C-alpha positions as CSV (number, residue, x, y, z in Angstrom):
1,M,129.0,-36.2,161.3
2,N,126.6,-33.8,159.6
3,N,123.9,-36.1,158.5
4,W,123.8,-38.3,161.6
5,E,120.0,-38.2,161.8
6,I,119.7,-40.8,159.1
7,C,121.0,-43.2,161.7
8,L,118.0,-42.8,163.9
9,L,115.7,-45.8,164.5
10,D,112.3,-45.8,166.2
11,S,112.0,-48.2,169.2
12,S,109.2,-50.0,167.5
13,A,111.3,-50.9,164.4
14,R,112.2,-54.5,163.4
15,V,115.6,-55.9,162.9
16,V,115.3,-55.6,159.1
17,D,114.7,-51.9,159.6
18,A,117.8,-51.6,161.6
19,A,119.7,-53.3,158.8
20,R,118.4,-50.8,156.3
21,V,119.5,-47.9,158.5
22,I,123.0,-49.4,159.0
23,D,123.4,-49.9,155.3
24,A,122.3,-46.4,154.4
25,S,125.1,-44.6,156.3
26,I,128.9,-44.6,156.4
27,A,128.6,-44.7,160.2
28,K,127.3,-48.3,160.0
29,I,125.1,-48.0,163.1
30,A,121.5,-47.6,164.1
31,L,120.7,-45.3,167.0
32,V,117.5,-46.5,168.7
33,V,115.5,-43.6,170.3
34,D,112.2,-42.9,171.9
35,K,109.7,-40.2,170.9
36,D,111.8,-37.6,172.8
37,R,115.0,-38.7,171.1
38,K,116.4,-40.2,174.3
39,L,119.0,-42.8,173.3
40,L,117.8,-46.3,174.2
41,G,120.7,-48.2,172.6
42,C,122.7,-48.9,169.5
43,I,122.7,-51.6,166.9
44,T,125.8,-52.3,164.7
45,D,126.4,-54.3,161.6
46,Y,128.0,-57.0,163.8
47,D,124.7,-57.3,165.8
48,V,122.6,-57.9,162.7
49,R,125.0,-60.5,161.3
50,K,125.0,-62.3,164.7
51,A,121.2,-62.4,164.5
52,V,121.4,-63.9,161.0
53,L,123.8,-66.6,162.2
54,C,121.5,-67.4,165.1
55,G,118.6,-68.0,162.6
56,M,116.6,-65.0,163.7
57,D,113.7,-63.9,161.5
58,L,114.7,-60.3,160.7
59,L,111.2,-59.4,159.4
60,E,109.4,-60.6,162.6
61,N,111.8,-59.7,165.5
62,K,112.0,-56.3,167.1
63,A,115.2,-54.3,166.8
64,L,115.2,-54.0,170.6
65,S,115.9,-57.7,170.8
66,I,119.5,-57.3,169.4
67,M,120.2,-53.8,170.7
68,N,123.1,-52.9,173.0
69,A,121.2,-51.1,175.8
70,N,124.5,-49.7,177.3
71,P,126.4,-48.2,174.5
72,K,129.5,-46.0,175.0
73,V,128.5,-42.3,174.8
74,I,130.0,-38.9,175.5
75,E,128.6,-35.5,176.4
76,S,127.9,-33.2,173.5
77,S,130.1,-30.5,175.0
78,A,133.2,-32.7,174.8
79,S,136.1,-31.4,172.7
80,N,137.2,-33.0,169.5
81,I,140.4,-34.1,171.2
82,L,138.5,-35.8,174.0
83,I,136.1,-37.4,171.6
84,H,138.9,-38.8,169.4
85,Q,140.9,-40.0,172.4
86,T,137.8,-41.7,173.9
87,M,137.1,-43.6,170.6
88,L,140.7,-44.8,170.5
89,N,140.8,-45.8,174.2
90,K,137.4,-47.6,174.0
91,N,138.2,-49.1,170.6
92,V,134.9,-47.9,169.0
93,R,134.3,-46.4,165.6
94,Q,131.0,-44.6,166.4
95,L,130.4,-42.5,169.5
96,P,126.9,-41.0,170.1
97,L,126.7,-37.5,171.6
98,V,124.1,-36.9,174.4
99,D,123.0,-34.1,176.6
100,S,122.5,-34.1,180.3
101,K,119.2,-35.9,180.0
102,G,120.5,-38.6,177.8
103,C,118.9,-37.2,174.6
104,L,120.8,-37.7,171.4
105,C,122.5,-34.6,170.0
106,G,124.8,-36.0,167.4
107,L,127.2,-38.8,166.3
108,R,130.9,-38.8,165.7
109,I,132.7,-41.5,163.7
110,L,136.4,-42.4,163.8
111,S,137.0,-41.7,160.1
112,E,136.2,-38.0,160.7
113,F,139.5,-37.8,162.6
114,D,141.6,-40.2,160.5
115,I,140.6,-40.6,156.9
116,S,143.3,-43.3,156.5
117,R,141.1,-45.6,158.4
118,L,138.9,-45.9,155.3
119,K,141.9,-47.3,153.4
120,H,143.0,-50.9,153.7
121,S,146.5,-52.2,152.9
122,N,145.4,-55.8,153.2
123,P,146.1,-57.9,150.0
124,V,143.1,-59.0,148.1
125,I,143.5,-62.3,146.1
126,L,140.9,-62.9,143.4
127,M,140.8,-66.5,142.2
128,A,140.3,-66.4,138.4
129,G,142.1,-69.5,137.1
130,G,139.0,-71.7,136.5
131,L,138.0,-73.1,133.1
132,G,134.4,-71.8,133.3
133,T,133.2,-75.2,132.1
134,R,129.6,-74.6,133.2
135,L,129.4,-71.4,131.1
136,R,130.4,-73.0,127.8
137,P,130.2,-72.1,125.0
138,L,130.6,-68.5,126.3
139,T,134.0,-69.4,127.8
140,D,135.4,-71.3,124.8
141,K,137.1,-68.1,123.5
142,C,136.8,-65.8,126.5
143,P,137.8,-66.5,130.2
144,K,135.0,-66.3,132.7
145,P,136.4,-63.1,134.4
146,L,136.1,-61.2,131.1
147,L,132.5,-62.2,130.4
148,R,130.4,-59.0,130.5
149,I,127.6,-58.2,132.9
150,G,126.1,-55.1,131.4
151,D,128.9,-53.0,129.9
152,K,131.8,-54.4,132.1
153,P,133.6,-57.7,132.6
154,I,132.7,-59.6,135.8
155,M,136.2,-59.0,137.2
156,E,136.1,-55.3,136.6
157,I,132.9,-55.0,138.6
158,I,134.5,-57.0,141.4
159,L,137.7,-54.8,141.3
160,E,135.7,-51.5,141.4
161,S,133.7,-52.7,144.4
162,F,136.9,-53.3,146.3
163,I,138.4,-50.0,145.2
164,Q,135.3,-48.1,146.3
165,Q,135.8,-49.7,149.8
166,G,139.4,-48.6,150.1
167,F,141.4,-51.7,148.9
168,S,144.3,-51.2,146.5
169,N,146.7,-54.1,146.7
170,F,145.5,-57.0,144.5
171,Y,146.7,-60.4,143.3
172,I,144.8,-62.3,140.6
173,S,145.3,-66.0,140.3
174,V,145.2,-67.0,136.6
175,N,145.5,-70.1,134.4
176,Y,143.0,-70.5,131.6
177,K,143.5,-67.8,129.0
178,A,145.7,-65.9,131.5
179,D,147.1,-63.6,128.8
180,M,143.7,-62.2,128.0
181,I,143.1,-61.3,131.7
182,E,146.6,-59.8,132.1
183,D,146.3,-57.8,128.9
184,Y,142.9,-56.3,130.0
185,F,143.8,-55.3,133.6
186,G,147.6,-54.8,133.3
187,D,149.3,-53.7,136.4
188,G,146.2,-51.8,137.7
189,N,147.7,-48.4,137.0
190,R,144.6,-47.1,135.2
191,Y,142.5,-48.0,138.3
192,G,145.0,-46.3,140.7
193,I,145.8,-49.7,142.3
194,S,148.5,-52.4,142.2
195,I,147.8,-55.7,140.5
196,N,150.2,-58.7,140.5
197,Y,149.5,-62.1,139.0
198,I,149.7,-65.6,140.4
199,R,150.3,-67.9,137.5
200,E,149.1,-71.4,138.0
201,K,151.0,-73.8,135.7
202,K,148.7,-76.6,136.7
203,R,145.3,-77.0,138.5
204,L,145.8,-76.1,142.2
205,G,142.3,-76.3,143.5
206,T,140.5,-73.5,145.3
207,A,143.4,-72.6,147.6
208,G,146.6,-74.1,146.2
209,A,147.5,-70.9,144.3
210,L,147.8,-69.0,147.7
211,S,151.0,-71.0,148.2
212,L,152.6,-69.0,145.4
213,L,152.1,-65.6,147.2
214,P,155.2,-63.7,148.3
215,D,156.6,-64.8,151.7
216,N,156.6,-61.2,153.1
217,I,152.8,-60.8,153.6
218,E,152.2,-59.7,157.2
219,E,148.5,-58.8,157.2
220,P,145.3,-60.8,157.0
221,V,144.6,-61.6,153.3
222,L,141.1,-61.3,151.7
223,V,140.4,-64.1,149.3
224,M,137.4,-64.2,146.9
225,N,136.3,-66.4,144.1
226,G,136.5,-64.5,140.8
227,D,132.9,-65.4,139.7
228,L,131.1,-63.7,142.6
229,L,129.1,-60.5,142.4
230,T,128.3,-59.1,145.8
231,K,127.7,-55.9,147.8
232,V,129.4,-57.3,151.0
233,D,131.0,-54.7,153.2
234,F,134.5,-56.0,153.1
235,G,135.6,-53.5,155.7
236,Q,133.1,-55.0,158.1
237,L,134.5,-58.4,157.3
238,L,138.0,-57.3,158.1
239,D,136.9,-55.6,161.3
240,C,135.0,-58.7,162.4
241,H,138.0,-61.0,161.6
242,N,140.3,-58.8,163.7
243,Y,137.8,-58.1,166.5
244,R,137.3,-61.9,167.1
245,H,141.0,-62.7,166.8
246,A,140.2,-65.2,164.1
247,D,142.9,-67.2,162.2
248,A,140.5,-67.8,159.3
249,T,137.1,-66.4,158.6
250,M,134.6,-67.9,156.0
251,C,131.7,-65.9,154.7
252,V,128.5,-67.9,154.7
253,R,125.0,-67.6,153.3
254,E,121.8,-69.1,154.5
255,Y,120.5,-71.6,151.9
256,R,116.9,-72.7,152.1
257,Y,115.5,-75.8,150.5
258,Q,112.2,-77.5,150.5
259,V,111.6,-81.3,150.7
260,P,109.1,-82.0,148.0
261,Y,107.4,-84.7,150.0
262,G,105.6,-85.1,153.3
263,V,108.2,-85.9,156.0
264,V,107.3,-88.6,158.5
265,D,108.8,-88.6,162.0
266,I,109.3,-92.1,163.4
267,A,110.2,-92.5,167.1
268,D,110.6,-96.2,167.4
269,E,112.4,-97.9,164.5
270,K,111.5,-101.4,165.9
271,E,107.8,-100.7,166.3
272,W,107.6,-98.1,163.4
273,V,105.6,-95.7,165.4
274,I,104.7,-92.4,163.6
275,T,104.9,-89.4,165.9
276,G,104.4,-86.6,163.4
277,L,103.9,-85.5,159.8
278,T,105.2,-82.4,158.1
279,E,104.1,-81.6,154.6
280,K,106.9,-80.4,152.4
281,P,109.0,-78.8,155.1
282,V,111.5,-76.0,154.4
283,H,115.0,-76.5,155.9
284,S,117.9,-74.1,156.0
285,A,121.7,-74.4,156.3
286,F,124.7,-72.1,156.1
287,V,126.8,-72.6,153.0
288,N,130.2,-71.5,151.9
289,A,130.0,-68.1,150.1
290,G,133.5,-68.2,148.5
291,I,134.9,-65.2,150.4
292,Y,137.6,-65.6,153.1
293,M,139.9,-63.8,155.5
294,L,143.1,-65.7,156.2
295,N,146.0,-64.8,158.5
296,P,149.5,-65.1,157.0
297,E,150.4,-68.1,159.1
298,V,147.4,-70.0,157.7
299,I,148.6,-69.3,154.2
300,K,152.2,-70.5,155.0
301,D,150.8,-73.9,155.9
302,I,149.3,-74.4,152.4
303,P,151.6,-76.9,150.6
304,K,153.6,-75.4,147.8
305,D,152.4,-75.8,144.2
306,T,150.1,-78.6,145.3
307,Y,146.4,-79.2,144.6
308,F,144.6,-77.9,147.8
309,D,141.1,-76.8,148.3
310,M,139.8,-74.1,150.7
311,T,138.0,-76.8,152.7
312,D,141.4,-78.4,153.3
313,V,142.6,-75.1,154.7
314,F,139.9,-75.0,157.3
315,A,140.2,-78.7,158.1
316,L,143.9,-78.1,158.7
317,N,143.1,-75.2,161.0
318,I,140.9,-77.4,163.0
319,E,143.7,-80.0,163.4
320,K,146.0,-77.2,164.6
321,N,143.4,-75.8,167.0
322,R,143.2,-72.5,165.2
323,K,140.2,-70.3,165.3
324,N,137.9,-70.7,162.3
325,M,135.0,-68.1,162.3
326,A,131.9,-67.6,160.2
327,F,130.8,-64.2,158.8
328,P,127.1,-64.3,157.6
329,I,126.4,-62.4,154.4
330,R,123.1,-60.5,154.3
331,E,123.9,-58.4,151.3
332,Y,123.4,-59.1,147.6
333,W,125.4,-62.1,146.5
334,M,125.4,-64.0,143.3
335,D,127.6,-66.8,142.0
336,V,127.7,-66.4,138.2
337,G,129.4,-69.7,137.6
338,R,126.2,-71.3,136.1
339,M,124.4,-70.2,133.0
340,E,121.1,-69.5,134.7
341,D,122.8,-67.4,137.4
342,F,124.9,-65.6,134.8
343,E,121.7,-64.5,133.0
344,R,120.1,-63.5,136.3
345,A,123.1,-61.3,137.1
346,R,122.8,-59.7,133.7
347,E,119.2,-58.7,134.5
348,D,120.3,-57.4,138.0
349,F,122.9,-55.1,136.4
350,L,120.7,-53.7,133.6
């Protein structure tokens, strides 16, 4: 990798700095070094997301606190064949090159050896059958996926984001004004991709349309609501889903809300003893972000042509002792289903 030095991170940096370095490079790694460029450790996108899920303050905490201090490395004199084989054997996508003193000399990434790893054959299902009720009157004559943000429809922005990340196999679930959506996007040929349509004849909830997918799907499926604008790294989502051997993965976002009153802590309900007071406290919780990875066997359990929500899918997985996992989103994310958010997205994409 020629420009590997953009992955360097000073040992005094914060977690948020590590996230910026990771996002700035195709390598998706931060290499933590001292003043002599001795490699102290590595931080990956997975490490940062884990910190988010644990509630860590990315602005306050040091990057060293989430660093892998014993990363896999290889001597800079190693041949390309040895480097490639080591990455395959160790199941790593990045491999730092070091000299005899442990000082960093370079970085190799797996896609340098196999460009096909940047391509994903996994089906992407975009749920676009909603009525867009909250965006009326804009949706009275135009389906929500074709409303424009800047000079492009919402769905086109979503498609192009996936295409840029190597996805090419799409299904779009349609119902309301389906003909307008199909006429605009066609079979995907003008984008160099394949688009098929799932036609809902009745309202099927947020997951029921998945029961209408072909039976021959053999890879994990990426499902996303058709009114989301995001810069999520979908390749990282797929890697995380596979790495953790998940049956279903739900993207989540941290949601903060403030209680508009002073909160009173009462220890003894019989005696009404006040033990503490907090003025307008801020709480946080992780909420469903409308993006999912689902294994084929999970989709096969969705009842055919029946109203079924995505919450029902995850509840059914719990009943069957399947592995449901969370993937925290730290990138830009906007649900444009409400008028105020739609207007805000328009400003973001000016």
